[in-house]
MARFI-359536 format. One record per residue (C-alpha): residue in three letters; x, y, z. Coordinates in steps of 0.001 Angstrom, whole numbers, plus 500000, padded with zeros to 6 digits. Layout:
! residues N
ALAXYZ ...
//
This chain:
! residues 402
MET613173876246349772 THR612193872781348514 ALA608615871512348451 VAL608169867732348268 LEU604790866015348071 LEU604345862457349307 SER601334860980347557 ASN599450857673347578 ILE600179857001351270 GLY598099853996352298 ARG598265854574356047 LEU599808857536357849 TRP600284857697361629 THR600594861353362591 GLY601294860750366279 SER597693861545367185 GLU595612859819364539 LEU595754857282361729 ILE594858858591358277 THR594168856292355347 LYS594696857361351741 ALA596810860282352908 ALA599162862889351504 LEU601919864953353093 LEU603696868056351856 MET607163868939353124 ASP608489872470352775 ASP612247872552353322 ASP612769870898356747 ARG609167871168357999 VAL605812869544357395 ALA603614872047355561 TRP600416870017355207 VAL599190866533356126 GLY595789864893355828 PRO593508862821353585 ALA594650863061349972 ALA591118863980348905 GLU591376867155351022 LEU594783868299349715 PRO594396871972348661 GLN595693873120345320 SER597428876104346927 ILE599181876465350285 PRO600048880103351048 GLY603735880644351679 VAL604634877223350290 VAL603235876710346776 ASP600772878758344740 ASP599822875626342824 LEU600589871962343496 THR602051871723340019 ASP604881873911341322 VAL606192871410343892 ASP609794870426343355 ASP609230866681343641 VAL606393864177344009 VAL607135860848345702 ASN604595858074345154 ILE604527855952348330 GLY602675853185346500 GLY600080852585349180 GLY602717852114351875 MET602824853261355493 ILE604365856465356866 THR605076857380360511 PRO607111860062362249 GLY610776859207362672 LEU611202857068365776 ILE612898858475368885 ASP615196856390371094 ALA614880857945374546 HIS617605855927376305 CYS620937854590375035 HIS624691854515375726 PRO626553854642372379 VAL629869856222373487 TYR632165853349374408 ALA635004851200373115 GLY635419847437373157 ASP632860844821374132 ARG631821842673377080 TYR630830839509375249 ALA632539837267377807 GLU630424838541380690 VAL627242838397378599 ASN628127834762378046 MET628498834361381828 TRP625066835887382330 ALA623561833511379751 LYS624944830606381780 GLY623210831875384904 ALA625844834100386526 SER624504836861388762 LYS625502840509388562 GLY627603839920391672 ASP629364836986390004 ILE630183839151387011 PHE631501841991389196 ALA633617839499391167 ALA635140838309387899 GLY636144841878387028 GLY633204842644384751 GLY630666845431384728 VAL630841849097383769 SER634432849342385034 THR635571847004382241 THR634236849365379584 VAL635649852369381435 THR639141850856381309 ILE638888850063377589 THR637325853407376658 ARG639936855387378588 GLY642641853493376714 THR641161854112373259 ASP642380857026371166 PRO639756859682370346 TRP639824858996366598 THR639064855294367026 LEU636338856032369571 CYS634758858625367292 ASN634685856206364346 ALA633033853518366471 VAL630337855905367719 ARG629730857204364190 GLU629111853679362892 ARG626690852925365710 LEU624691856110365221 ARG624323855369361532 HIS622533852104362396 TRP619819854016364248 VAL619043856096361166 LEU618957853094358856 THR616353851430361042 GLY614072854459361185 THR615230856339364286 THR615832859997363524 THR616450861247367098 VAL618614859499369674 GLU619183860314373336 ALA622914859572373665 LYS624581859276377062 THR628202859654378010 GLY629367857644381036 TYR632326855437380137 HIS635190857781380954 LEU634106858907384442 THR636627861749384443 ARG635867865406383934 ASP637895865804380757 GLY636804862473379299 GLU633100863027379903 LEU633208866574378522 ALA635127865325375479 ASP632354862776374903 VAL629754865558374902 ARG631768867453372292 LEU632275864257370250 LEU628526863686370063 ARG627821867287369134 SER630418867137366341 LEU628985863899364948 GLU625489865366364903 GLU626686867869362294 GLU627761865123359865 PRO625499863932357015 GLY623459860828357732 MET623540861164361508 PRO620450861236363738 ARG619534864285365763 LEU620983863915369253 HIS619823864702372757 VAL623101864543374700 THR622938863368378313 PHE625926863899380599 PHE626307860740382680 PRO629373860795384943 ALA627267859171387688 HIS627087855938385708 GLY629397854253388199 VAL632180854910390661 PRO635571855051388880 PRO638447852951390231 GLU640314855960391611 PHE637295856664393859 PHE636770853055394918 GLY634841852914398191 ARG634102856663398089 PRO630908857011396025 ARG629625860084397855 GLU632911861921397344 TYR632804861051393650 ALA629180862212393388 ALA630159865594394820 THR633089865783392396 ALA630890864894389408 ALA628372867546390479 SER631078870185390086 TRP631346869311386382 LEU627698869948385478 SER627954873642384604 ASP630845872840382266 ALA628781870044380720 ALA625986872479379928 LEU628489874860378336 ALA629943871985376291 GLY626525871260374803 ALA624888868680377071 ASP621103868734377181 GLY620635866687380327 VAL622174864818383253 ASP621489861272384445 VAL622244859382387675 TYR622379855607388111 CYS620625855158391432 ASP620905851627392838 ASN621915852241396476 GLN625060850148396056 GLN626850852991394298 PHE624721856145394254 THR621961856484396831 THR618741858423396589 GLU620423861250398527 ASP623341861306396074 ALA620905861402393163 ARG618870864233394692 MET622028866314395127 LEU623346865667391608 LEU620025866230389899 GLY619446869416391874 VAL622797870797390735 GLY621948869747387187 GLN618652871590387272 SER620447874712388513 ALA622798874391385533 GLY619848874298383154 LEU620052870580382362 ARG617115868235382008 THR617233865494384630 THR616888861734384234 LEU617101858954386793 HIS618195855368386182 ALA615653854080388725 CYS617236850756389651 SER616957850935393435 ARG614318849121395452 PRO611049850969396172 ARG611693851295399892 HIS614569853683399153 GLY612142856146397580 ALA614200857041394499 VAL611240857080392109 ARG609151859202394461 MET612111861564394927 ALA612447861935391141 ALA608762862742390814 GLU608970865207393698 ILE611846867243392259 GLY610384867292388750 CYS612680864918386873 SER612268864988383111 SER612000861196383068 VAL612437858130385246 ASP613916855216383328 LEU613902851387383464 LEU611845851120386683 HIS612334847380387230 GLU611887847751390977 THR608708849594391860 ASP605505849482393875 GLU602049851031393837 GLN603233854150395686 ASP605785854784392943 VAL603120854423390263 LEU600793856815392086 ALA603587859383392586 LEU604437859312388874 ALA600759859569387962 ALA600219862540390263 THR603091864479388680 ARG602736863089385138 THR606451862273385191 PRO607393860374382011 VAL608816856868382264 VAL611164855404379649 ALA610919851613379361 CYS613576849475377664 PRO612309845971376757 THR615707844520375872 THR617028845379379324 SER613911843895380894 LEU614727840672379073 HIS618298840767380326 GLU617293841578383895 ARG614369839139383770 ARG612267841853385419 THR609471843845383833 PRO608343847373384750 PRO604600847822385385 VAL603964849479382038 ARG600305848493381855 ALA599628849922385324 LEU601511853104384445 LEU599508853560381252 ASP596242852892383048 HIS597164855638385544 GLY597928858114382751 VAL601736858084383106 PRO603458859072379816 ILE605612856227378474 GLY608598856519376142 LEU610742853710374762 GLY614487853183374396 THR616914850543373201 ASP619224850966376222 HIS622002850052373794 ASN625127849441375870 PRO628113847098375773 GLY627069844928378713 GLN623402844098378193 SER621692845281375022 GLY623336845335371624 THR620330846382369585 MET620078849727367830 SER616655848900366388 MET613698850825367730 PRO611364848767365485 LEU612507845722367484 VAL611873847648370708 ILE608325848402369530 SER607734844715368767 LEU609049843674372177 ALA607019846355373977 ILE603856844961372387 SER604644841376373381 MET606201842027376820 PHE604411845069378208 GLU600833844333377101 MET600844847423374909 THR598689847733371818 VAL600443848470368527 GLN599218852055368643 GLU600343852504372268 ALA603829851205371461 LEU604116853332368330 TYR602924856364370292 ALA605515855635373010 ALA608325855387370428 THR607412858762368932 VAL605308861164371017 GLY606144859506374351 SER609886859510373773 ALA609765863113372556 ARG607961864116375729 ALA610526862334377924 LEU613252864368376202 GLY611327867642376282 LEU611083867848372485 THR607990869432370977 ASP608989869726367320 ARG609192866011366456 GLY607556862667367111 VAL604467863978365289 LEU603573864841361701 ALA601707868133361790 PRO602125871518360093 GLY605257873132361512 SER606819869945362896 LEU610183868730361686 ALA609890866668358527 ASP611423863575360118 LEU609501860585358825 VAL609814856980357718 GLN608272854808355028 TRP608059851231356285 ASP608214847963354389 ALA604568847285355207 ASP601123848652354467 HIS599694848283357987 GLU600957849123361480 GLY600155845598362639 ALA603439844618360977 PHE605278846110363962 ALA603821843356366169 TRP604583840618363650 SER608019841485362314 MET610250841666365416 GLY612088844518363724 LEU610239846069360781 ASN612421847211357867 THR612478850728356434 LEU612154851674352780 ARG612882855403353069 VAL613919857730355881 TRP613610861503355698 GLN615260863855358163 GLY614424867528357897 GLY612780866846354550 ARG615914865239353092 THR616134861583352176 ILE618903859978354229 ARG618041856412353324 
//
């Protein structure tokens, strides 16, 4: 057991309140005590009989501490890039233009299928390391660029193996074979959806935590999504919906009705969708970088005003969003979604944890995981100013990993 005391914390965001002149005691991989430094007891039963017995004291120098950030939506398992089509988009090309030119998810599927497992693993490892360095200690990582049974299951196992390596973030692995229709099923999306559904029990056995469906009515319809998510729930997987279809198709309301764990992106929505999510308290994960790319913004302010839980994600993927920085996502959420600094910080910690069904992180409280970050600032307002605040130290499970 190792007891580490963080002292002289200028501002500490616990996930529920802001404490000035704070202290925090970590015991092995958990938070043992947190609060105003003036109230720090000299003895904490089961941890230390006397504060002089702690193994280490870290002087934060008046700096700011928050829980480790949580990225609730990203796609890190892929090979290659799609810079050429991003360039097309920047020149005004539509999604249809890009698909007609041979771009889109299928491009990454072809490259990823042709990449040897060792090279793919190294690429994913390097990406995941970036999340940690920028203060994100838990990442929701999707598969979705093999679109075959064996390839998708191998991606689940790859992520689980990387999670065991030093310096990696904690992972919430989402099985995502319904990311698109593979070329061998061209023109037969419903047949492919039924095939992918038959893989979900194996995905759970391989270590997946959840299943996602990209619902846009051009590939997978609301009916396809309902079927896949229902099978996923029966297999014990948490369920997520890429809610990209238009409101009249009812995908968001369907997701709320069946008890989805989260509904993500939500660029096409209406008041009925908002009310359905509010009635069921279904979390929404918003991704500002994708909103920029799509030039469409989800109704985050309306969702918040109706009490809908909001999480945040980078939506890192090879075709739209290259960022792995949740601090940048927080900055963008403040400027784009009319969120206050505290609302955005809450969404990137507590909100994202809720969307992933995680109760042991995203907060700093006795018994929670000791995943926390010291930022290169002495006030949370820096998140709104910096467009990507830098870290000074990152702890995961009480251990310094940066």
